[in-house]
Structure formats: C-alpha cells, structure tokens
C-alpha positions in Angstrom: 79.8 87.0 103.7 81.1 86.3 107.2 84.3 84.3 107.4 84.3 81.4 109.9 86.8 82.5 112.5 86.8 79.1 114.3 87.8 77.4 111.1 90.6 79.9 110.5 91.9 79.6 114.1 92.0 75.8 113.8 95.0 76.2 111.4 98.0 74.3 112.7 100.5 77.1 112.1 98.3 79.7 113.9 98.0 77.4 116.9 101.8 76.8 116.9 102.5 80.6 116.7 100.0 81.3 119.5 101.4 78.6 121.8 104.9 79.9 121.4 104.3 83.6 121.0 102.1 84.2 124.0 104.5 82.8 126.6 107.4 84.6 125.1 105.4 87.9 125.2 104.4 87.2 128.8 108.1 86.5 129.8 109.1 89.7 127.9 106.6 91.9 129.8 107.4 90.2 133.1 111.1 91.0 132.7 110.4 94.5 131.7 108.5 95.1 134.9 111.0 93.2 137.0 113.9 95.3 135.5 112.0 98.4 136.3 111.0 97.3 139.8 114.5 96.0 140.8 116.4 98.5 138.7 118.5 95.8 137.2 120.2 95.8 133.9 120.1 92.0 133.6 116.3 92.0 133.5 116.3 94.7 131.0 118.6 92.8 128.7 116.3 89.7 128.8 113.5 92.0 127.8 115.5 93.4 124.9 116.2 89.8 123.7 112.6 88.5 124.1 110.7 91.5 122.8 111.7 91.1 119.1 111.0 87.4 119.2 107.5 88.1 120.6 106.9 90.8 118.0 107.9 88.5 115.1 105.6 85.8 116.4 102.8 88.4 116.7 103.3 89.9 113.3 103.5 86.4 111.7 100.3 85.3 113.5 98.4 88.4 112.2 99.8 88.0 108.7 98.8 84.3 108.5 95.4 85.1 110.0 94.7 87.8 107.3 95.9 85.5 104.5 93.6 82.7 105.6 90.7 85.1 106.0 91.2 86.6 102.6 91.5 83.1 101.1 88.3 81.9 102.8 86.4 85.0 101.6 87.7 84.6 98.0 86.6 81.0 98.0 83.2 81.9 99.3 82.8 84.6 96.6 83.8 82.2 93.9 81.4 79.4 94.7 78.1 79.6 92.8 74.9 80.2 94.8 72.8 77.1 95.5 69.6 77.0 93.6 67.2 75.3 95.9 
C-alpha cells in the first residue's frame, strides 16, 4: 500500500510551488541573518515581508502533497486485485 512519491512529486503545481518557495525561503533566511549580523532594520523588514510568502508556499506545498497522496491511496484501495 505504498504511495509512489515520484509520481506525486511530478505534479506540475508541486514543482511550481517548490521552484518559487525554496528561493523565497532562502532569501528570507539570508536577510534574517544579514539583519542580525549588520544590525540593520532594512534587512529585518525584508525578512518580515518574505517570511509570510515562504510560509504560504510551504503550507500550500504540504497541503497539495497530502491531498495527492490521499487521492493516490484511495484509488489504490478502490481498484480490485488482479486475479492472475
């Protein structure tokens, strides 16, 4: 009853969310550290703007992944076993 993770990750929307969410998250963390290192309010405000965007993309990715996994598992359970 294992779900094929490669098939799920091949989803077009998951790829789009990953390609946009990961760079936004990297920029967000980078500006957090730069703001701390240089003690600059400007870097901190960029972090405050990019952090919610990265969180939304991360939550959306996880939600979509779980929905696809549940759908694949439900379809697998509904198919009759092969009588070979």
